[in-house]
BAFI-538610 format. One line per field, with one value per residue (C-alpha): residue number from 1; x, y, z. Coordinates in nm, 2 decimals. Each point is the difference from the previous one (the first is absolute). Layout:
// residues N
resi	NUM ...
xx	X ...
yy	Y ...
zz	Z ...
***
This chain:
// residues 55
resi	1 2 3 4 5 6 7 8 9 10 11 12 13 14 15 16 17 18 19 20 21 22 23 24 25 26 27 28 29 30 31 32 33 34 35 36 37 38 39 40 41 42 43 44 45 46 47 48 49 50 51 52 53 54 55
xx	8.15 0.18 0.23 0.12 0.05 0.21 0.21 0.05 0.11 0.24 0.16 0.04 0.16 0.24 0.09 0.08 0.22 0.18 0.06 0.13 0.24 0.12 0.06 0.22 0.21 0.06 0.34 -0.14 0.11 -0.20 -0.19 -0.12 -0.09 -0.21 -0.19 -0.07 -0.13 -0.23 -0.14 -0.06 -0.18 -0.22 -0.09 -0.07 -0.23 -0.19 -0.05 -0.11 -0.25 -0.13 -0.07 -0.19 -0.21 0.11 0.09
yy	11.10 0.20 -0.29 -0.03 0.37 0.00 -0.29 0.18 0.32 -0.19 -0.19 0.33 0.16 -0.29 0.01 0.37 -0.06 -0.28 0.20 0.30 -0.24 -0.14 0.35 0.07 -0.30 0.11 0.15 0.34 0.35 0.18 0.23 -0.28 -0.22 0.28 0.05 -0.37 0.00 0.29 -0.18 -0.32 0.19 0.19 -0.33 -0.16 0.28 -0.02 -0.37 0.03 0.27 -0.24 -0.25 0.26 0.07 0.36 -0.07
zz	10.38 0.27 0.08 -0.36 -0.03 0.32 -0.13 -0.33 0.18 0.23 -0.30 -0.19 0.30 0.05 -0.38 0.03 0.30 -0.18 -0.31 0.20 0.18 -0.33 -0.14 0.30 -0.09 -0.36 -0.09 -0.10 0.10 0.26 -0.23 -0.23 0.30 0.14 -0.33 -0.02 0.36 -0.07 -0.31 0.19 0.28 -0.25 -0.17 0.34 0.11 -0.32 0.03 0.36 -0.10 -0.26 0.27 0.20 -0.31 -0.05 -0.36
***
């Protein structure tokens, strides 16, 4: 049980890092890029909290 939870958290963390990297590569202006990064981080935190059974 703990092992699968740890693997899920690790995969979620790696996906968040990958999406943030890909957002940096998009040809967007700085303000729009910052908004997208904040949205990705919020969604990532919510999904990590779901793995920790907070929600």
